[in-house]
C-alpha positions in Angstrom: 121.8 -32.2 33.3 120.0 -31.7 36.6 121.4 -35.0 37.8 124.9 -34.0 37.0 124.5 -30.7 39.0 123.2 -32.7 42.0 126.2 -35.1 41.6 128.6 -32.2 41.5 127.1 -30.7 44.6 127.4 -34.1 46.3 131.1 -34.4 45.4 131.7 -30.8 46.5 130.0 -31.4 49.9 132.0 -34.5 50.4 135.2 -32.7 49.6 134.4 -29.8 52.0 133.5 -32.1 54.8 136.9 -33.6 54.6 138.6 -30.2 54.0 137.1 -28.4 57.0 137.7 -31.4 59.3 134.2 -32.6 59.8 135.1 -36.0 58.2 138.3 -37.8 57.8 140.7 -37.6 54.9 139.9 -41.2 53.8 136.1 -40.4 53.8 136.8 -37.4 51.5 139.1 -39.3 49.3 136.8 -42.3 49.0 133.5 -40.4 48.4 135.0 -38.0 45.8 136.5 -40.9 43.8 133.3 -42.9 43.9 131.2 -39.7 43.2 133.3 -39.1 40.1 132.9 -42.7 39.0 129.2 -42.3 39.6 128.9 -39.1 37.4 131.1 -40.4 34.5 128.3 -41.8 32.5 126.3 -38.6 32.6 129.1 -36.8 30.8 129.6 -39.4 28.0 128.5 -38.7 24.5 126.1 -41.6 24.6 124.0 -39.9 27.4 121.7 -38.2 24.9 121.2 -41.4 22.8 120.9 -44.2 25.4 119.3 -42.5 28.3 117.6 -45.6 29.6 120.9 -47.7 29.6 122.8 -44.9 31.1 120.1 -44.5 33.8 120.4 -48.1 34.8 124.2 -47.8 35.1 123.9 -44.6 37.2 121.3 -46.2 39.4 123.6 -49.3 40.1 126.6 -46.9 40.8 124.3 -44.9 43.1 123.9 -48.0 45.2 127.8 -48.3 45.2 128.1 -44.7 46.4 125.6 -45.2 49.2 127.6 -48.3 50.4 130.9 -46.5 50.3 129.5 -43.4 51.9 128.0 -45.4 54.8 131.0 -47.6 55.2 133.4 -44.7 55.4 131.2 -42.6 57.7 131.2 -45.5 60.1 134.9 -46.1 59.9 135.8 -42.5 60.4 133.8 -42.4 63.6 135.3 -45.7 64.8 138.9 -44.8 64.0 138.6 -41.4 65.6 
């Protein structure tokens, strides 16, 4: 459950960055959407049974989150 808390804090931080004007709207929208996609396996009923399989899925999605986060951070600075 600790990973889910970390993920929810990450999503909240991305939303608040966009909300308070420190990042663009598209950055907030993209990172929150990908962050929710990243956390979805952690809240599935299979999480307790197939932890190793779910951990592999979450790791792969973590790489996607990093790619989207870096891309949209760069684009928000270029487009501003």
